[in-house]
N, C-alpha and C positions, 0 to 999 in steps of 0.2 A: 429092492433087496437091501439097499443099504439099511432102509430103516429097520427091517424084519434083524438085521444081524445087530444093529444098534439096543433093539429092544431087547434081544437075547443076552447080549453082553453085559449089561446093567443089569437085568435080573442076574445072572449069575453072580457079578460084584456083590450084589446085594444080599445074595444069601450064603456069601461067603465072605466076608467083608477083610478077613485077616491079610495085611498085606497086599492090598488093592488099594490104588489110587482114588482119589474123592472122584463123585459123578461127575462134578461140574468138568474136569479134566478130561474124561473120558467125551462128554457131551462136546468139549470144543473141537478135541480131536477130529471126532468123525465132522463135524460143520465145518470145520478147516480141510479135510483130507479128501472128504468126499463130495463137497460143495451141495450139502442140502439145507434146504429151505429152514431157517432158524424155528420159526412156529411150533412145526411138526418134531422136530429136536427136542425142542424143550417138553412138550407135550407128551411124546413116547419116553423120554427119560423121566420124565416125574410119573408116568403110570408104573413103569417097570420098576423104579425104584422102591415105589410104596408096597410092590407087589412082592418085590424080594425081601422087603424086612419084614411085611406080615407072613412069607413063608417062612423065614429065619426065626421070627417069633413063635410060630405055630409047632416048628420042628425043635423049639427050645422049649418050649412048655411040654411037649409030648414026653421028649427024653429026658429033661432034668426036673419036671416038676408036674410029675402025672397024676399027682393026688388033687392039683387045684381046677 
């Protein structure tokens, strides 16, 4: 359950990056607070951050650059 929460939060904060903490801080917070295994935390964090940035790019391109 904590891994799902981690993935959702990292995805959300990369889709809306304004006034959010750096991703590594969130990963360390979840790692230390919930006593999670480091390998899944890093993999889930990297995948969620990448998907969040791809989503941000897609939304920005659709909204602000529709002719490209």
